[in-house]
Every structure is written in structure tokens, then in C-alpha cells.
C-alpha positions in Angstrom: 18.4 39.6 292.1 21.2 38.0 290.2 24.7 39.0 291.4 27.6 39.4 289.0 29.2 36.2 290.4 26.1 34.2 289.4 26.1 35.4 285.8 27.4 32.9 283.2 31.0 33.4 282.1 31.1 34.4 278.5 33.8 33.9 275.8 34.3 37.6 275.8 35.1 37.6 279.5 37.5 34.8 279.0 39.4 36.8 276.4 39.3 39.9 278.6 40.8 37.7 281.4 43.5 36.6 278.9 44.3 40.2 278.1 44.4 41.3 281.7 41.3 43.6 281.1 38.7 41.6 283.1 37.0 43.7 285.8 38.0 42.7 289.3 34.5 41.7 290.3 34.4 39.0 287.7 37.8 37.4 288.2 36.7 34.9 290.9 33.8 33.8 288.6 36.2 33.2 285.7 38.7 31.4 287.9 35.9 29.1 289.2 34.7 28.5 285.6 38.2 27.5 284.5 38.6 25.2 287.5 35.3 23.5 286.5 36.2 23.4 282.8 39.8 22.1 282.5 39.5 21.8 278.7 38.7 25.5 278.4 41.6 26.3 280.8 44.0 24.3 278.6 42.7 26.1 275.5 43.3 29.5 277.0 46.6 28.5 278.4 47.7 27.6 274.9 46.5 31.0 273.7 48.7 32.6 276.3 51.7 30.6 275.2 51.1 31.6 271.6 50.9 35.2 272.5 54.1 35.0 274.6 55.9 33.2 271.7 54.7 35.9 269.3 55.9 38.7 271.6 59.3 37.1 272.0 59.7 36.7 268.2 58.9 40.3 267.6 60.6 41.7 270.7 63.6 43.1 268.8 61.4 45.1 266.5 59.2 46.8 269.0 61.5 49.8 269.7 63.1 50.0 266.3 62.3 53.3 264.5 60.3 53.3 261.3 62.8 53.6 258.3 62.6 56.9 256.5 61.7 55.1 253.2 58.5 53.8 254.9 57.4 57.2 256.3 54.7 58.8 254.2 55.3 62.3 252.9 53.1 65.0 254.4 50.9 65.2 251.3 50.0 61.5 251.7 49.6 61.5 255.4 45.8 61.6 255.5 45.7 58.6 253.1 48.3 56.7 255.1 46.6 57.1 258.5 44.4 54.0 258.3 47.4 51.8 257.5 49.4 53.4 260.3 46.5 52.7 262.6 46.6 49.0 261.6 50.4 48.9 262.1 50.0 50.6 265.5 47.4 48.1 266.6 49.6 45.2 265.6 52.5 46.6 267.5 50.2 47.2 270.5 49.2 43.5 270.4 52.8 42.4 270.3 53.9 44.9 272.9 51.1 43.7 275.2 53.0 40.4 275.7 56.5 41.9 275.6 56.4 45.4 277.0 56.9 44.0 280.5 60.3 42.6 279.6 61.8 45.1 277.3 63.4 47.4 279.9 64.8 44.7 282.0 67.9 43.3 280.3 70.6 41.3 282.0 73.7 43.4 282.6 76.3 40.6 282.1 78.0 40.4 278.7 76.8 37.4 276.7 73.9 36.7 279.1 70.6 35.4 277.6 67.9 38.0 277.2 65.9 38.4 280.4 62.8 38.6 278.2 63.1 34.9 277.2 63.7 33.8 280.8 60.7 35.7 282.3 58.5 34.7 279.3 59.3 31.1 280.0 58.5 31.5 283.7 55.2 33.3 283.0 54.2 30.8 280.3 54.8 27.9 282.7 52.9 29.7 285.4 49.9 30.2 283.3 49.8 26.7 282.0 50.1 24.9 285.3 48.2 27.1 287.8 45.1 26.4 285.7 45.5 22.7 286.2 43.0 21.2 288.6 43.9 17.5 288.8 47.6 17.6 287.8 49.1 21.0 288.8 52.4 19.4 289.8 54.4 16.3 288.9 55.6 15.4 292.4 53.5 16.5 295.4 54.6 18.3 298.6 54.1 15.0 300.5 57.3 13.9 298.7 59.2 17.2 299.2 62.6 15.6 300.0 62.4 13.5 296.9 61.2 16.4 294.8 64.0 18.8 295.7 66.7 16.1 295.5 65.5 15.0 292.0 65.1 18.6 290.7 68.5 19.6 292.2 70.2 16.7 290.4 68.6 17.6 287.1 69.6 21.3 287.5 73.1 20.4 288.7 72.6 22.6 291.8 71.3 21.9 295.3 67.7 23.0 295.5 65.4 23.9 298.4 61.7 24.7 298.6 61.4 27.9 300.6 58.8 28.0 303.5 56.2 30.6 302.8 53.6 29.7 305.5 54.0 33.1 307.1 52.8 34.6 303.9 49.9 32.2 303.8 51.3 29.9 301.1 52.0 26.2 301.4 54.0 24.1 298.9 51.8 22.1 296.5 54.7 20.4 294.8 56.8 20.9 291.7 57.8 19.6 288.3 60.7 19.3 285.8 60.5 21.5 282.8 62.6 22.3 279.7 63.4 25.6 278.0 65.7 26.7 275.3 68.7 26.4 277.6 68.0 23.0 279.0 66.4 21.8 282.2 64.3 24.1 284.4 62.1 23.5 287.4 58.9 24.9 288.8 57.7 24.9 292.4 54.1 25.8 293.1 52.5 27.3 296.2 48.9 27.8 297.1 47.1 29.8 299.8 43.8 29.0 301.6 41.7 30.6 298.9 43.3 28.5 296.1 45.4 31.4 294.7 48.7 30.1 293.4 52.2 31.4 292.9 55.1 29.7 291.2 58.9 29.7 291.6 60.7 29.0 288.3 64.4 28.2 288.3 67.0 27.2 285.9 70.9 27.0 285.9 72.9 30.0 284.7 76.6 30.5 284.0 76.2 34.3 284.4 77.5 36.2 287.4 75.2 36.6 290.3 72.9 39.6 290.2 70.8 39.5 293.4 69.0 42.8 292.7 65.3 42.1 291.9 63.9 43.0 288.5 60.2 43.4 287.9 58.2 42.4 284.8 54.5 42.0 284.1 52.2 40.6 281.3 48.6 41.6 281.8 47.6 40.7 285.4 50.6 38.4 285.9 53.6 39.9 287.8 57.1 38.5 288.2 60.2 39.3 290.2 63.4 37.7 289.0 67.1 37.6 290.0 70.3 35.4 289.7 72.1 33.9 292.6 74.4 30.9 293.4 74.5 29.7 289.8 70.7 29.7 289.4 68.2 32.2 287.8 64.9 32.6 289.7 61.5 34.0 288.9 58.6 34.3 291.3 55.4 34.7 289.4 51.8 35.3 290.4 48.6 37.3 289.9 49.3 39.5 292.9 50.0 43.2 293.3 53.6 44.3 293.0 54.1 45.2 296.6 52.8 41.8 297.9 54.8 39.8 295.4 57.9 41.8 296.2 57.6 40.9 299.8 57.2 37.2 299.0 60.2 37.4 296.7 62.3 38.9 299.5 61.2 36.1 301.8 62.2 33.5 299.1 65.6 35.1 298.7 66.2 35.1 302.5 65.1 31.5 302.8 67.4 30.4 300.0 70.4 32.1 301.5 69.8 31.4 305.2 
């Protein structure tokens, strides 16, 4: 009897995985397929980036009420319903990428929108956790060089927290760039190959060590600011597990 894991991965399942709607019993099969087909993994990583960019572009419009001049009168409501349905589906598509960030704004005046920061962290996570041969730029075997190099580029001392008690070991890291300048990503992996990433960039805003939570599909993120840096821990884990790891990261960085 053929088990679900032995069934070929379809394009429809890949898109369901992209949208966070893939059944749990097919996730491992899809992850194995992406590991074996890096060109497909890169294609779907680009789809994720495009969706994130679209969501960010339309984010200010999501909660804006419909102007009165565009609301159909009662007598035309039945005729307008199909168009409203189309508009609602478009908004749902955009909100799917942005809804996780909308309620989590930075409190400091003049601070950059949290949505942009978390979207950058999630986009970087999705692009590089799918990489099989080149997930990092500098490996964990050169950890001292890695954190020294990244720290110099960020303008702040940097450390790679130890997460072995949580079952995760450092894979390595890389230098990235976002709209505000240099950023860095540290990647960790457990014994099953599941990966989490720690995204960090400098910030001039006051420290805000309270954790904020965001999600996009099956990717969750906890983020905070401390010691002149903005941090985001991202992974395809449940909220409670990821929260515990975020607390360990925070303690390790402040010990």
C-alpha cells in the first residue's frame, strides 16, 4: 500500500505549502522534495519574496475603509456583489502576507514600521533555509571570524547564542542588506534538519525588549530591540516552542 509520504509531490501541494495550507502529513515529503530539487526551492522562494513585497506595498491600504463614493447604493447591491467578491479576494491575498505584521507597530516615534523589518527577516529565512549546498556564507567552523566580521559590518559586537539545550546547533551565517543598510542572519539546525534563523540589524530606536509576535502562513517570528540592534527569531515552529527559544536567545545575548 502506498503511503502519503511515498506519493509524488505535486505543483498544487507546493503552492499549498507556499500558502501555509499544506496538510501536516505532507510537509516532510514536500521538504524532502525541495531539498532534492534546489531549482524548485529557489523558484518558490522567489514566489514568497514577491508575495511579501506585494503585501508590504499594500499594507497601508488593508485597514482603510472603503470611501463612500465607492459604496454601491442598496438598489445596486446585488449587481455589485461579484465585484465586491473579487475585491475581497484580492484583499485576502494581500492580507495573507501582511496580516501577521499589521497589529505590531514599533512604539517609538519615527521608528521604521515593524512590518518591513519582520518581512525582511521572514523573506531571508525562506530564501536561505531552502538552500541545500549554500545555506550560509561562513560556516560554524569559523564562528569567531563570522561574528567578528558581521559585528564590524553592523557596527555592534555580535555573538551567536548557544541553543544546544533546545536541540539546535549553529550552521553559520551571512551578511545581508535591507532598506536600512547592513543586516545579518545566523542559521541554526536541529538533528532532523529543521532550521531556524536569527535576523539582526542596527537600529537607532530606543530599546524595547518586550517580544512581539508575527506570522505569515506557517512561518512564525518573535522580534524585539535591545542594545542598539533589532532582532527577529524566525522558524516553522509552533508559537510556544519558538517563544521559549527566543527567551533563551535573549538571555544568552544579555548574560
